[in-house]
C-alpha positions, -999 to 999 in steps of 0.1 A, spaced: 0 0 0 12 35 -6 29 49 25 23 84 13 0 100 -13 32 114 -28 49 79 -33 62 77 -68 52 48 -89 57 35 -123 27 33 -147 25 4 -171 -2 6 -196 -24 -26 -194 -37 -44 -224 -73 -34 -216 -65 3 -213 -61 6 -175 -31 14 -154 -10 -10 -134 10 6 -106 41 -11 -93 68 0 -69 84 -11 -36 60 -23 -10 31 -14 -33 19 -37 -60 -17 -27 -68 -38 -26 -98 -51 10 -100 -85 3 -112 -108 25 -91 -98 45 -61 -83 35 -28 -116 38 -13 -130 12 -37 -111 -17 -23 -138 -23 4 -142 -60 -1 -149 -66 36 -151 -43 66 -123 -61 82 -100 -49 55 -113 -13 53 -91 5 77 -59 -11 65 -67 -4 28 -75 33 32 -58 44 64 -26 52 47 -41 80 27 -66 90 53 -100 81 37 -113 52 58 -150 58 65 -159 53 101 -195 46 98 -199 10 87 -220 -7 114 -217 -43 123 -244 -67 112 -269 -85 132 -294 -115 129 -321 -111 103 -348 -90 119 -385 -102 123 -408 -94 94 -425 -61 99 -436 -50 65 -457 -18 60 -494 -24 49 -497 -35 13 -460 -44 10 -450 -79 -1 -413 -76 4 -382 -55 14 -360 -50 43 -371 -45 79 -356 -39 112 -346 -2 110 -363 32 109 -373 42 75 -372 6 61 -406 12 46 -390 34 20 -372 3 4 -403 -22 7 -424 -29 -23 -458 -39 -34 -468 -65 -60 -471 -39 -89 -435 -25 -85 -405 -36 -105 -390 -52 -73 -423 -69 -64 -427 -82 -100 -392 -96 -100 -396 -113 -66 -431 -127 -75 -418 -141 -109 -387 -156 -93 -409 -173 -66 -431 -186 -95 -401 -201 -112 -390 -217 -79 -425 -232 -74 -426 -246 -108 -393 -262 -104 -377 -240 -132 -354 -219 -109 -319 -227 -102 -307 -237 -67 -282 -208 -69 -271 -180 -91 -234 -173 -95 -226 -136 -98 -190 -126 -106 -185 -93 -89 -156 -68 -85 -141 -73 -50 -147 -37 -39 -185 -38 -44 -192 -71 -25 -197 -54 8 -228 -37 -3 -246 -69 -9 -232 -89 20 -228 -63 48 -260 -54 67 -269 -16 66 -280 3 86 -281 -12 121 -309 -38 124 -312 -44 87 -306 -76 67 -281 -77 39 -291 -75 3 -279 -112 -2 -299 -124 29 -331 -107 17 -330 -121 -18 -323 -155 -5 -352 -152 21 -377 -140 -3 -370 -163 -34 -353 -194 -19 -326 -190 -45 -290 -189 -31 -269 -160 -44 -233 -170 -47 -210 -141 -51 -174 -148 -65 -150 -119 -61 -131 -107 -91 -100 -86 -86 -106 -49 -92 -94 -43 -128 -97 -77 -140 -135 -78 -145 -133 -77 -184 -104 -101 -186 -121 -127 -164 -153 -124 -183 -136 -129 -216 -118 -159 -203 -150 -174 -192 -167 -167 -226 -137 -178 -247 -131 -210 -228 -168 -218 -224 -160 -223 -187 -195 -215 -175 -182 -202 -141 -207 -174 -138 -243 -169 -145 -239 -130 -144 -209 -109 -153 -204 -74 -139 -181 -54 -163 -176 -18 -172 -206 -5 -190 -187 5 -222 -176 -31 -227 -212 -41 -236 -206 -37 -273 -174 -59 -273 -192 -85 -250 -224 -85 -271 -204 -91 -303 -188 -122 -289 -222 -137 -282 -211 -143 -246 -240 -123 -231 -277 -124 -240 -301 -96 -251 -324 -91 -223 -353 -72 -242 -379 -101 -239 -374 -102 -201 -376 -64 -199 -410 -65 -218 -423 -92 -196 -413 -79 -162 -414 -41 -167 -384 -26 -148 -395 9 -152 -360 23 -156 -375 54 -174 -399 62 -147 -400 101 -145 -400 102 -108 -378 72 -97 -359 61 -127 -328 70 -146 -319 106 -151 -329 115 -187 -355 89 -189 -351 67 -220 -319 85 -230 -305 74 -197 -315 38 -202 -299 39 -237 -267 53 -222 -264 27 -195 -281 -5 -205 -282 -7 -243 -260 -14 -272 -271 -9 -309 -307 -5 -296 -308 -37 -276 -307 -41 -239 -276 -62 -227 -269 -48 -193 -285 -35 -161 -266 -6 -145 -255 -12 -109 -232 19 -106 -230 56 -110 -195 65 -119 -203 100 -133 -173 121 -130 -180 151 -107 -162 182 -97 -153 193 -62 -136 223 -48 -124 237 -15 -150 259 1 -125 273 27 -103 286 -1 -131 299 -24 -149 316 6 -118 333 21 -123 371 20 -85 377 13 -84 352 -14 -115 367 -30 -102 402 -29 -68 392 -44 -85 372 -72 -110 399 -81 -82 425 -81 -63 404 -105 -90 391 -129 -118 417 -126 -145 391 -116 -156 375 -84 -139 342 -72 -165 314 -76 -166 278 -89 -156 282 -126 -184 279 -152 -160 280 -182 -127 263 -189 -111 297 -193 -123 305 -157 -111 271 -145 -76 278 -159 -73 312 -142 -86 300 -109 -63 269 -109 -33 292 -118 -43 316 -90 -43 288 -63 -13 269 -76 12 272 -49 34 241 -49 59 256 -25 31 257 0 18 222 -8 -13 234 -29 -20 225 -65 -46 244 -86 -65 214 -100 -58 177 -99 -81 162 -125 -62 131 -135 -37 130 -164 -23 94 -161 -27 64 -185 -61 47 -186 -78 75 -166 -67 109 -177 -84 110 -212 -117 112 -194 -107 148 -186 -97 154 -222 -132 141 -232 -148 169 -211 -128 196 -228 -134 183 -263 -172 175 -262 -180 209 -249 -168 225 -280 -201 221 -299 -238 229 -293 -252 207 -279 -220 184 -282 -188 181 -302 -191 144 -313 -163 120 -316 -176 104 -350 -201 116 -376 -229 94 -386 -208 79 -415 -184 66 -389 -156 91 -397 -135 104 -367 -139 141 -359 -110 144 -335 -84 156 -361 -100 189 -362 -97 225 -347 -118 212 -317 -95 181 -312 -63 201 -314 -75 229 -292 -88 204 -265 -54 185 -266 -35 218 -263 -56 228 -233 -51 194 -218 -14 197 -221 -12 233 -210 -32 224 -179 -3 204 -165 11 238 -153 -13 238 -123 -10 200 -115 15 181 -95 49 177 -112 41 139 -111 7 144 -127 11 119 -154 17 91 -129 -9 101 -104 -38 76 -100 -70 78 -78 -51 68 -47 -27 99 -50 -55 122 -60 -77 113 -31 -48 113 -6 -37 148 -18 -72 162 -16 -77 147 19 -44 164 29 -58 198 17 -34 197 -13 -56 209 -42 -82 237 -48 -102 218 -73 -105 182 -87 -127 159 -107 -134 124 -93 -159 97 -87 -190 110 -69 -179 92 -37 -152 118 -29 -173 137 -4 -186 104 10 -152 94 22 -132 127 26 -159 151 40 -166 127 68 -165 137 105 -155 101 114 -125 103 91 -98 118 114 -72 116 87 -89 142 64 -81 178 66 -110 189 44 -139 177 65 -166 205 63 -145 222 36 -157 205 3 -181 218 -23 -194 204 -55 -199 222 -89 -211 215 -123 -183 207 -149 -167 238 -166 -178 244 -201 -177 270 -229 -200 293 -247 -211 281 -280 -238 299 -301 -248 319 -270 -253 289 -248 -229 275 -220 -221 238 -228 -211 220 -198 -203 183 -200 -189 155 -180 -184 118 -186 -193 84 -174 -162 61 -167 -159 25 -156 -195 21 -140 -202 -15 -136 -230 -30 -156 -243 -66 -150 -251 -89 -180 -265 -125 -181 -240 -151 -195 -252 -170 -226 -239 -201 -208 -264 -197 -179 -290 -223 -177 -314 -201 -161 -312 -167 -178 -347 -155 -167 -340 -161 -130 -306 -141 -135 -324 -112 -151 -350 -112 -123 -322 -108 -97 -308 -79 -118 -342 -62 -121 -345 -65 -83 -311 -52 -75 -312 -24 -101 -347 -11 -93 -348 22 -73 -360 9 -40 -334 -18 -35 -307 2 -53 -312 33 -31 -310 11 0 -278 -6 -15 -260 25 -27 -264 41 7 -244 14 23 -208 26 25 -195 -10 23 -188 -7 -15 -185 15 -45 -219 14 -62 -227 50 -65 -261 68 -70 -275 76 -103 -312 72 -103 -337 100 -95 -349 82 -64 -313 79 -51 -308 115 -51 -338 122 -29 -334 93 -5 -325 103 30 -300 75 36 -282 82 4 -281 120 10 -267 114 46 -239 92 31 -231 114 1 -241 148 16 -270 172 6 -247 196 -12 -233 170 -33 -264 150 -44 -281 178 -63 -249 186 -82 -243 149 -91 -279 148 -104 -274 177 -126 -239 165 -137 -256 132 -148 -279 152 -170 -249 167 -186 -230 134 -192 -217 122 -225 -209 85 -230 -174 75 -236 -169 52 -266 -194 22 -263 -190 7 -298 -174 -25 -310 -136 -21 -305 -141 4 -276 -110 -10 -259 -88 -4 -290 -103 31 -296 -96 41 -260 -61 28 -261 -53 46 -292 -65 79 -279 -48 73 -245 -14 66 -261 -15 96 -283 -26 119 -255 3 107 -233 27 114 -262 13 150 -263 16 153 -225 53 142 -226 60 164 -255 69 133 -277 41 146 -301 25 180 -308 -12 182 -302 -17 182 -340 3 151 -345 -15 134 -316 -49 140 -331 -38 130 -367 -23 97 -354 -54 90 -333 -75 95 -364 -54 71 -385 -55 44 -358 -93 49 -354 -99 44 -391 -79 12 -390 -99 -1 -359 -131 7 -377 -122 -13 -407 -110 -42 -385 -141 -43 -363 -166 -37 -391 -176 -3 -403 -213 -12 -407 -215 -23 -371 -197 9 -360 -221 32 -379 -251 14 -364 -237 17 -330 -228 54 -334 -264 62 -346 -280 43 -317 -256 58 -292 -266 93 -302 -298 90 -281 -276 89 -250 -259 122 -257 -273 151 -237 -291 181 -252 -293 204 -221 -276 237 -224 -273 265 -198 -275 302 -201 -242 318 -211 
């Protein structure tokens, strides 16, 4: 484990586009963030204490509580105040899933168990009871359906690799895979996962419910669960990249006066990339241990921050491809975004291109940055009174992503990155039962209860989550409203056939630009050439179909300039 957030590590680019960090006492796959290695409460303090982000509010479990369902409810958790919020009647997505699973069991058509392959860091949210007096998610499913849920841990960062091994060898080790959402295209093209549309039609998950469902309604469903117009996944995560800043710095009267004297406008969270650059430069004081902004620049992660700059250059979006499948990045917009991306190193750590999430979170916890862009769980862990290692408790604010004025409108965009999505293996002998489990887990009542649990890294993304008292307590009121609005302004990273290869090509060329091995112009030209080769290799017709279908997931919301 890193002994300090400033320990230097060597980054080796992995075959699937992520970053492997190796060095000294620390050999760890940087696949999420340090806080996301919460595979069991007994490991929690040891994993995160070194960089001061261990949450102190996971409560011990207890025996399953006696049933005390609210009137009209047929299932859901009991044993704690407010449990009725997560209970469900027969005509709800959760209720329909449970009743259908029970019917399969009664007819002898259900499996004895379902094997779920799940990233190590998320298991706790299914196995650890929360809050005090509650059952665990796993216990409740098994009690209500009689179907055992066997959870097999997959090392963080190896979800796609393990899934592809099971598919290619026809090993049949899992009924359900949980893999990053933008791998759906690659997995679907292998035939290793099944389309879920017939089950969706039969059991009505209501993901697009205007009050409880996904932000953006059907566009949100398309973004998270679909590939080429068909449903292949059920989202179990909310990895929308969200911006945070230090309220103690931004609200300091001396800082405010000095900034307004210099720039002629009031110090406030930046709305444009120009303002972001000026504010980051103003606060950049490395001699005092303070960096202006620490949105990541390392391999496998940093290019999500390039995305934000690039896609905000058009109204409503600057797209990556046109509808004929031609790349658009070798353009004035692509070069300008890359130049900004490189120039922004001036207000980062000198080690920025090797910083992963552990270094970023550790630095922010140590009051080492004015602004950063991270997973939406940063306030959950760092703005936490029980976290005695954090120096920013009570000093964290959230803001919408910076953007730019285009045609009289302010275009603010962020991205979705990693974000586990669960799919049913084509080798499963009981695919309908597997889907029913996923509908139950991914529906708003159970998911709100699950995402509030600090025992793992499934983050909120549904409308019901953002208004849920337990979720808001865990993630903070000030943060949840900003996350909801950030989700509405989120563009998808590439979710087409060949997604891994496309991202690797972009990543490698951006790193070459950051290290001055290539100019921004050359980096974009070379990316375009590689993307064209990847398109020919994977199938241009499939790519064009995916691009057109994916357009429905891009946001159209604009803000007043």
